[in-house]
C-alpha positions as CSV (number, residue, x, y, z in Angstrom):
1,X,96.7,-43.5,15.4
2,X,93.4,-41.9,16.1
3,X,93.2,-43.1,19.7
4,X,96.5,-41.4,20.5
5,X,95.2,-38.1,19.1
6,X,91.7,-38.2,20.6
7,X,90.5,-41.1,22.7
8,X,86.9,-39.9,22.7
9,X,86.7,-40.0,18.9
10,X,88.3,-43.5,18.8
11,X,85.8,-44.8,21.4
12,X,83.0,-43.1,19.5
13,X,84.0,-44.8,16.3
14,X,84.0,-48.2,18.0
15,X,80.6,-47.5,19.5
16,X,79.1,-46.5,16.2
17,X,80.5,-49.7,14.6
18,X,78.8,-51.9,17.3
19,X,75.5,-49.9,17.0
20,X,75.5,-50.0,13.2
21,X,75.9,-53.8,13.2
22,X,73.2,-54.3,15.8
23,X,70.8,-52.0,13.9
24,X,71.7,-53.7,10.6
25,X,70.8,-57.1,12.1
26,X,67.5,-55.6,13.3
27,X,66.8,-54.5,9.7
28,X,67.5,-58.0,8.5
29,X,70.6,-57.2,6.4
30,X,72.9,-59.9,5.1
31,X,76.5,-60.7,6.2
32,X,78.2,-58.7,3.5
33,X,76.0,-55.6,4.2
34,X,76.7,-56.0,8.0
35,X,80.4,-56.2,7.4
36,X,80.3,-53.0,5.3
37,X,78.2,-51.3,7.9
38,X,80.6,-52.3,10.7
39,X,83.6,-51.0,8.7
40,X,81.8,-47.8,7.7
41,X,80.9,-47.2,11.4
42,X,84.4,-47.9,12.5
43,X,86.0,-45.6,9.9
44,X,83.3,-42.8,9.6
45,X,85.4,-40.2,11.5
46,X,88.8,-41.3,10.2
47,X,89.2,-37.9,8.5
48,X,89.5,-36.3,11.9
49,X,93.1,-37.6,11.8
50,X,93.7,-34.4,9.9
51,X,91.7,-32.2,12.2
52,X,93.8,-30.1,14.6
53,X,93.8,-31.5,18.1
54,X,93.0,-28.0,19.5
55,X,89.7,-28.1,17.6
56,X,88.9,-31.8,18.4
57,X,89.4,-31.2,22.1
58,X,88.2,-27.7,22.4
59,X,86.0,-27.5,25.6
60,X,83.7,-24.8,24.3
61,X,81.6,-23.7,21.3
62,X,83.5,-23.8,18.0
63,X,84.0,-20.6,15.9
64,X,82.6,-20.4,12.4
65,X,86.1,-21.0,11.0
66,X,86.7,-24.0,13.3
67,X,83.3,-25.5,12.2
68,X,84.4,-25.2,8.6
69,X,87.6,-27.0,9.4
70,X,85.8,-29.9,11.2
71,X,83.3,-30.2,8.3
72,X,86.1,-31.2,6.1
73,X,86.6,-34.5,7.8
74,X,84.2,-36.6,5.6
75,X,86.1,-35.7,2.4
76,X,89.5,-36.0,4.1
77,X,88.5,-39.5,5.4
78,X,87.7,-40.6,1.9
79,X,91.0,-39.2,0.7
80,X,92.9,-41.1,3.4
81,X,91.1,-44.4,2.7
82,X,91.4,-44.0,-1.1
83,X,95.1,-43.9,-0.8
84,X,95.1,-47.4,0.6
85,X,93.0,-48.8,-2.3
86,X,90.6,-51.7,-2.1
87,X,88.0,-50.0,0.1
88,X,84.5,-50.9,-0.9
89,X,82.4,-48.1,-2.5
90,X,79.7,-48.5,0.2
91,X,82.2,-47.9,3.0
92,X,83.5,-44.8,1.2
93,X,80.0,-43.5,0.9
94,X,79.3,-43.9,4.6
95,X,82.6,-42.1,5.4
96,X,81.8,-39.2,3.0
97,X,78.0,-38.8,3.5
98,X,77.3,-39.7,7.2
99,X,76.5,-36.0,7.9
100,X,73.9,-35.8,5.1
101,X,70.2,-35.4,6.2
102,X,67.0,-36.1,4.4
103,X,65.9,-32.4,4.5
104,X,69.0,-31.4,2.5
105,X,70.6,-29.5,5.3
106,X,73.5,-31.9,5.9
107,X,76.9,-31.8,4.4
108,X,79.1,-32.0,2.4
109,X,76.7,-32.3,-0.6
110,X,73.3,-31.3,0.8
111,X,71.6,-34.5,-0.5
112,X,67.9,-35.1,0.1
113,X,65.6,-37.9,0.8
114,X,66.0,-41.2,-1.1
115,X,69.2,-40.0,-2.8
116,X,71.0,-40.8,0.4
117,X,71.9,-44.5,0.6
118,X,70.3,-46.3,3.5
119,X,73.6,-47.6,4.9
120,X,74.7,-44.0,5.1
121,X,71.6,-43.1,7.1
122,X,72.2,-46.1,9.4
123,X,75.7,-45.0,10.3
124,X,74.5,-41.4,10.5
125,X,71.8,-42.1,13.1
126,X,74.1,-44.3,15.1
127,X,76.7,-41.5,15.0
128,X,74.2,-38.9,16.4
129,X,72.9,-41.3,19.0
130,X,76.3,-42.1,20.4
131,X,77.5,-38.6,20.3
132,X,74.5,-37.2,22.2
133,X,74.5,-40.0,24.9
134,X,78.2,-39.9,25.6
135,X,79.9,-37.9,28.3
136,X,82.5,-35.3,27.1
137,X,85.1,-33.4,29.1
138,X,82.9,-30.3,28.9
139,X,79.4,-31.7,29.1
140,X,77.4,-34.8,30.3
141,X,75.7,-37.1,27.9
142,X,71.9,-36.8,27.4
143,X,69.9,-39.8,28.8
144,X,69.2,-42.3,26.1
145,X,65.4,-42.0,26.3
146,X,65.6,-38.3,25.7
147,X,67.9,-38.7,22.7
148,X,65.5,-41.2,21.2
149,X,62.6,-38.7,21.7
150,X,64.7,-36.0,20.0
151,X,65.5,-38.3,17.1
152,X,61.8,-39.1,16.7
153,X,60.8,-35.4,16.8
154,X,63.3,-34.6,14.1
155,X,62.7,-37.8,12.0
156,X,61.4,-35.9,8.9
157,X,64.3,-33.5,9.0
158,X,67.2,-35.9,9.7
159,X,66.9,-39.6,9.0
160,X,63.4,-40.2,7.8
161,X,60.4,-41.5,9.7
162,X,60.7,-45.2,8.7
163,X,64.4,-45.5,9.6
164,X,64.1,-43.5,12.8
165,X,61.2,-45.6,14.1
166,X,63.1,-48.8,13.2
167,X,66.1,-47.5,15.2
168,X,63.9,-46.7,18.2
169,X,62.4,-50.2,18.0
170,X,65.9,-51.7,17.8
171,X,67.1,-49.9,20.9
172,X,63.9,-49.8,22.9
173,X,62.6,-46.8,24.8
174,X,64.9,-47.8,27.7
175,X,68.1,-49.2,26.1
176,X,70.1,-51.7,28.1
177,X,72.5,-49.9,30.4
178,X,70.0,-47.1,31.2
179,X,69.8,-46.2,34.9
180,X,66.1,-45.7,35.8
181,X,64.1,-44.6,38.9
182,X,61.1,-46.7,39.6
183,X,57.8,-45.3,41.0
184,X,58.7,-46.5,44.5
185,X,61.9,-44.4,44.4
186,X,64.3,-47.3,43.9
187,X,67.0,-47.3,41.3
188,X,67.6,-50.0,38.7
189,X,69.7,-50.7,35.6
190,X,67.9,-51.9,32.5
191,X,69.2,-55.3,31.5
192,X,67.0,-56.1,28.5
193,X,63.7,-55.3,26.9
194,X,61.5,-57.0,24.3
195,X,59.7,-55.2,21.4
196,X,56.4,-56.2,22.8
197,X,57.0,-54.6,26.2
198,X,59.2,-51.5,25.5
199,X,57.8,-49.7,28.6
200,X,58.4,-52.6,30.9
201,X,62.0,-54.0,30.5
202,X,63.9,-56.4,32.7
203,X,65.8,-54.5,35.3
204,X,68.4,-55.2,38.1
205,X,67.7,-53.3,41.3
206,X,70.8,-51.5,42.6
207,X,69.5,-49.1,45.3
208,X,66.6,-49.1,47.7
209,X,64.3,-46.1,48.0
210,X,66.1,-45.1,51.2
211,X,69.4,-45.0,49.5
212,X,70.9,-48.3,50.6
213,X,72.6,-50.4,48.0
214,X,71.4,-53.9,47.2
215,X,73.9,-56.5,48.4
216,X,72.7,-59.2,46.1
217,X,71.5,-59.6,42.6
218,X,67.7,-58.8,42.4
219,X,66.1,-58.9,39.0
220,X,62.6,-57.7,38.1
221,X,60.7,-58.4,34.9
222,X,58.5,-55.3,34.9
223,X,56.4,-56.7,32.0
224,X,55.5,-59.8,34.0
225,X,54.6,-57.7,37.0
226,X,52.5,-55.4,34.9
227,X,50.7,-58.3,33.3
228,X,49.9,-60.1,36.5
229,X,48.9,-56.8,38.1
230,X,50.2,-57.8,41.5
231,X,51.0,-55.5,44.5
232,X,54.6,-55.8,43.4
233,X,53.9,-54.0,40.1
234,X,56.4,-51.2,39.4
235,X,56.8,-48.7,36.6
236,X,59.6,-46.6,35.4
237,X,59.3,-43.0,36.5
238,X,62.2,-41.7,34.4
239,X,65.8,-42.2,33.3
240,X,68.5,-40.7,35.6
241,X,72.1,-39.8,35.3
242,X,74.4,-42.5,36.7
243,X,77.1,-40.0,37.6
244,X,74.7,-38.0,39.8
245,X,74.0,-41.1,41.8
246,X,77.5,-42.6,41.8
247,X,76.4,-45.8,40.1
248,X,78.8,-47.6,37.8
249,X,76.4,-49.0,35.2
250,X,79.2,-50.9,33.4
251,X,80.2,-52.7,36.6
252,X,76.6,-53.7,37.2
253,X,76.1,-55.1,33.8
254,X,79.5,-56.9,34.0
255,X,78.3,-58.5,37.3
256,X,75.1,-59.6,35.6
257,X,77.0,-61.3,32.8
258,X,79.4,-63.0,35.3
259,X,76.4,-64.3,37.2
260,X,75.1,-66.2,34.1
C-alpha cells in the first residue's frame, strides 16, 4: 500500500490523476483516452513502492547514488504492473516515460520531441506542476502562478510549446484555490476564471486590508469590474502563500461549495 509507505506520494498520484483528466478534457480527448490518462496519472509513481522509505522521505538533497535509485521507479512501476497483466499499453507508457523531456534530457530512455507520446507528456506536466506546488516536510510549495511561468520558460526543453501553452490555458494564470493579494491590500481566494479573462478571475474576499477577516461570503468578479471601469475595480497584485497568512484555502472553497 503506497499510502502506508509515503502519504505524500499517494496524495501526489491522486492529484496527478485529477489534473490529467481535467487537462485531457480541455484537449478534447474522448472517454477511452481520458480513462487511460486517469489510470496513468494514478499509477505513474507506483514504482516507488520499491524505493527505500529513507530515500522517499529524506528531508534534504539526495546523493548521486540515491538519485540513481529513485530514477529506477518508472521501470520498476512497469514491472509491477506487468505482473498483474491486462494493463493497457498506453498506461504502461505513461508509467515508464513520464520523466522524458522533449529536449532528450529526461529518463529512462532520453527520448526527444514527437517520439514521446502526447499522453506521456500530459501526465509528465501534471506531475511536475503538482510536485512544485505541493508543500513537503522540508519545503513549502511554489505559488501556482510562478510554477506556470517556470513551465512556460522551459517549454522548449520540457514539454513543448504547444502542450505547455494548452496546460496554462487549462489552469489559468491564477488557478482556482490560489490565495491572492489585491491592489487595495485585501486577500482573496480564486474561485474560478474564464479563458477570456485570465487576469481577472472570480474571487472570494477573505481578509480586509486592515487584517480583519470577512464574516460573510463576498464574491467579486474582477472581469466585470474591469470591464465596467468603476471605482470598485480591483486587480491582483500577486499570489501569496496561504500558510504565511494562516488562511485555510480548502475550508474557504468548501464553504463556497456548501453555499451553492
